[in-house]
N, C-alpha and C positions, 0 to 999 in steps of 0.2 A: 523101247519102253512101252508096256501095255497099260493103257489108262482104263481102269475098270469103273466107269462112271456109274453104271446102274448098281453095281455091287456096293460102291461107296455110299451112294445115296440111301440105299436100303439100310446099310450098316449104321449110317448116321442117325436114322430115325430110331433105330434100336438102342444105340449107345448114348444118345443125348437126352433121353427121357428124364424129365425133372424128378427130383427126389421128393420125399413126402413131407419135408419140413422146410418150406421156403422162407419161413420167418427167421431161420438161423438158430432156432432153439432146439437143442438136441434132446432134451428130456432124459429119461432113464434109459440106459443101454439095454435094458430088458425089453423095451418097447419095440425092438427090431428096427432101429434107426438105419437109414440108408445114407451113406456118405459117397461123395463123388471124387474121383481122381481124374483130373483133366489131362488131356494129351494135346500137344500142339506140334504139328509136323506137316511137311508137304505131302498130302495124301492124293494129290493129282498133279499132273504136269511134271515139270522138271524135279528131279530128286525124289520122286514118289516111290521108287523101288525101296530106298532105304527108309523113307518116311513111314511107309506101311509096316516095315519091320519093327519100328518103334511102337506104333499103335498096337500091333498084335502081341508084342512082347509084354506090354502093360496089361492087355486083356487077359493073357494067360496067368499073370501074377494075381490079378483080381479074382479070376475064377478059382485059382488055388486057395486064396485067402477065404473065399466064401465056402468052398467045398470042405476045407479043413478047419473052419471056424477059428481062424487066427485071432480074431477079436470078438469074443462072445457077445452076442446081442447086437452086433454091427455087421451090416452087409455093405459091400462096396460095388460101385458101378463106374463105368468109363464114359467120359464125355470127350469125344475126339473131334478136334477142330482142324480144318485144313488151312495152313498159312500160305500155301502155294510158293513157299520160299521167298515171300515178300515181307520185309520188315513192318510195313504199315498194317498189313493183314495180321501179322503176329501180335502187334500191339493191340489191335482191336479184339483179337481172340483172348488175350490176357485180361482185358477189361471185362469181357463176357464171363470168363471163368471166375474172376474175383467177384463179379456181381451175382453169381449163383451161390446162394447161401448154404448149399449142401456141399460145396467144393472145399476140400481140406488141403489140396496140394496139386501140383501139376508136373508132368514129365514132358520134357522137351525144352526148346525146339531142336531141330536138326542142325540148323545153320547158325553160326556165330553172329552174323550180321543181323539176323532176326532176333537173337537173344538180346542184343543191345537195345532193341526197342521195347522189350518186355520186362526187363529186370526191375526197373523203377516201379512199374505198375504192381508187380507182385510184392515188392518190398514195402511199398506204401500200405498195402493191405496186410502185411505181416504174414504172407502165405508162401509156403515153401515151393521152390521150383528146382527140379533136378534134371539136368540134361545128360543124356547118355552119349552125347556126340560132340558137343561144343568143345573146341580145342584152343581157341584164341586166348592167350594168357591174360589179356586185359580184363576179361570178364570177371576174374576172381582176384587179380593182383593189381589192377589199376593201370592207367595209361603209362605210368613211369615204371612198370614192373621190372625193367632191366636194371634200374638203379635204385629204386625205392618201392618195395611192394607194399600196397595198401588195399585192403579189401573194400570194394565199393558197396556191396549189398550183402547183408548177413543172411538173407533168405535164399540166396542162389548157391547151388551146389552142382557138382557134376561127377559122374562115374567114369568119364573119359579123361585120360591124361592130356597134357597140353602140347601145343605146337613147339614150345620151347624145347621139349624133349623129342617130339616126333620129327621136327626138321633136322635136328642134329643127328638123330638116329639114321635118317635117310642119307644124309651127307656122308656119315661114317661108312655106311654100307656101300654107297656108290664109289667112294674113294678106296677103301680098304678091301671090301668084298668083291666088287666088280672091277676094281683096278682102273676106274675111269679117271681121267685127268683134266678133261675139258668139257664143262657143262654149259648148256644154253638154258636160261631160266625164264619161264613164262608164268604169268598169273592172270586171273580173271578180274582183277581190280576190286574184288569183294573182300570183306573183312577177313574171312577165313583164308581164302586163296592168296591174297597179297601178303598177309602175315606169315603164312607158312613158307612161301617162296623167299621172303626176305631172310628168314632164319636159315633156310637151306643155303642160300647164297653166301651168307656170312660164315656159316659152318664149313662149307666146302672150301672156301678160300683159306680159312684158318688151318685146315688140314694140309694145305699145299696145292689144292686143285686150282684150276683157272676157270673163270667164268667168261666164256667166249662171247656172250651177248645176253641181253635181257629184252623182253617185250611184254606187251599186255594185249589181252583180247577182251571182248565184251561177252557177257552171258547171252546166249541165244544166237551167237554167230554160227554160220555154217561153212563159209568159204575161208580157208586159211592159207590160200595160195601164197600170198606175200610173206606170211610168217614162215612157211616151209622154205621159201627161197632164202630168207635170212639165216635160218638154221643150217641149211645146206652149205651156204657160203662161209659160215663161221668155222667149219671144220670140227664142230663139237662131236664128242663121242657118246654123249648122253643128253637127253632133254629132260629137265625137271619142270613139272607143271603144278602150280598151286591153284586148285579149283575143283570142280565137280566132274563127274563122269560124262555129262552131256556133251561138253565141248572137247574134253580130252580124247574121247573115243573117236571123234571126227578128225582131230589133229593127228593122232597116230596113224589113222588110215591114209590120210592125204600125204603124210610124211613118207610112209612106206611105198605108196603108189608112185611117189616122185623119185624112188630109188635111194632114199636116205634110210639105211638099215641100222638105225640106232635105237636103243630102248627108250621108251617114255616112262619116267618114274614120277609117281605122284603120292598124295597123301590119302587119308581115309575117305575123303570125299570121292575118290575114284574107285574105292574098293567095293564093287558091286557086280553082280552077274551081268547087269545091263551093259557095262563097259565092254565085256567080251562079246556079248550078243550083237552090239552095234558095230564094233570094230572088226569083228570076225578074225580071220587069220592074221590080220595086221597087229593084233594085240599080243600075239605070241612073243614071249620074252619080256614083255612090259612088266613093270613093278609098281607096287603100292605099299605104303605102310598103313597099319591100322592099330587101334588101341587094343591092349590086352593080348591074349593068346587065342588061337582058333577055338571057337565054341565047341566044335565037334571033337576036340581033344580033352575037354573037361568032363570028367565023370559026373559032376554035379549038374551039368547042363544036358545030360542025355535025355532025361524025361521031357525037358523043355523043348528040345528039338523034335522029339517024337510027337509031342502034342501039336506043335506048330505045323508039322507036315500032315498029321492025321486030320486036322481041322481044315486043311486045304487053304490056309491063309495065304493071301497074295503078298507080294513084296519079298524082301530078302532079309532073313534074320541074322545072317552071318556077320554083318558089320556092327549093328547096335541092338539087335533084338534082345540078346541076353543081358546087355547093360541096361536096357529099358526095364526089363523084368526086375533087375536088382534095384533100380531107382524106385519103381513102384513099391517094391517090398520094403524099402527103407521108409517110405511114407506110411505104409500100413503098420509097420513095427513101431513107428513114432506115435501113431494113434493109440496102439496098444499100451505104450508107455504112459501116455496121458491118462488113459482109462485106469490103469493100475495105480497111478499116483493120486487118483481121485476116488479111491474106494470102490473101484470096479464100475464106475459110472462115467459117461462122457461128461466133460465140462459143460456147463449150462448153456453157453452160447458159442456156436461154431465160429462165427466171424471174429468176435472180439476176444475169445478165450482159447478155444481149441486150436485155431490156426497158429497162434504164437507158441503154444506148447509143442506143436508138431515141429516147428522150425527148430526149437531148442533141442528136441529129442533127436532130430535128424543129425544135428551137429555132433551128438554123442554116439552116433551109430557105430556099432562094432559087432558084426556078425559075418558068418560065412555065407556068401551068396553063391549063385551058380557060376559066377565069373571069378570067384576068389573072395578074399576078405573085403568087406565093404566098410570103409571108414573114411572120414574126411579130416583134412588138416585145418589149421586156423584160417585158411583162405576159402575153405569150402571145396578144395580140390581133393580128388581121390588120392588115397595113399597107395593105390595099386598103380605102379609106374611101368608095368610091362608093356612092351610093344612088339609087333611082328612085321617082318617084311614078307610080302607075298609076291609071287611071280606067276605069270600065266604060262602054264605048261599043258600042252595038248587040250587047249580050250577050257581050262579050269584054273582057278586061283590055287596055288600051292604054297604053303608056308615054307620059307627057305631060311629064315633066321628069327629067333625069338630071344628077347632079352630086355635089359633096362639100359637107359642111357643117362649118364649124369654129367655130360658135358666134357 
């Protein structure tokens, strides 16, 4: 993973400049009001490859909105904050974004565990938050989602589908597609990883597969010798990992080095070029599920990808960049709806009026984004339930199955 400290520092100075109306009074839209869209993601350290993809996905959407005058009289800017994949930092960032009187909404975070620390902050301020990557079902459907779904926060939405579908989709492909019958299941103890592994475990056994063993690792671990021994002795023909690419890349390398030639299968937290770069040849044949369909197969995303590459943006857009673009677009379109409903003018107060109207308008979203139709159900979940299985072939992720999973 390449950490671009100097680039990020410079970018932060550019992207976080304060707006012109810090008192929260918008005035007439003809005055050229500048509104802020916040971004929270890991922009340095672990998970920064995918975090940067989110940041620049939002930046491209904002640039398109300004260039094409999506909301007459209003310009948008990005305020990108680095949560370092830490819940406490994410909560602090949420407080900072809410406190900025020019901010109308936020895109992020990357990690479900970080989201749990931010949701209440945004909801209390009645400010919309749309994650392009959170997949834990509890975030939208409550802790008892498996028996009684109840939406905890009306201001929280996501353009990524949930682990309830992703875990089952992976189990189905492992059992029926790969013909694997004996899985060893590992997770990183985090909200996202543990939840995903639990769902895969249950789904795989329901299909008729056997779980040969389970174990846990800590984020930041480097030596997985004892885990490799357990997997080797279990006789498993596939390893399923719930967590991010930082640890899984090392696990698969150490597994293969020990002569255990079984594939490692993970979720969207693993789907990044950094996984392959770190694991090298050991990653060959490994698999990951991710939300939606490959961005480079979507005609509507062609210009987005060309722009991302031509700008030389760091990070990896493949996992969530296009979904971040659509999340930001949903916020911008919601601002437009609020302006249209107010006689072509911004509501008089951003904090107490505009933010609430944006939340309501996002709930009613219904447009064709670059990832497909953008709309949300009664829980704030995307109605786009497509998923893709990717496999490493010749040093690159290649889509091997795309579809939907209904359990």
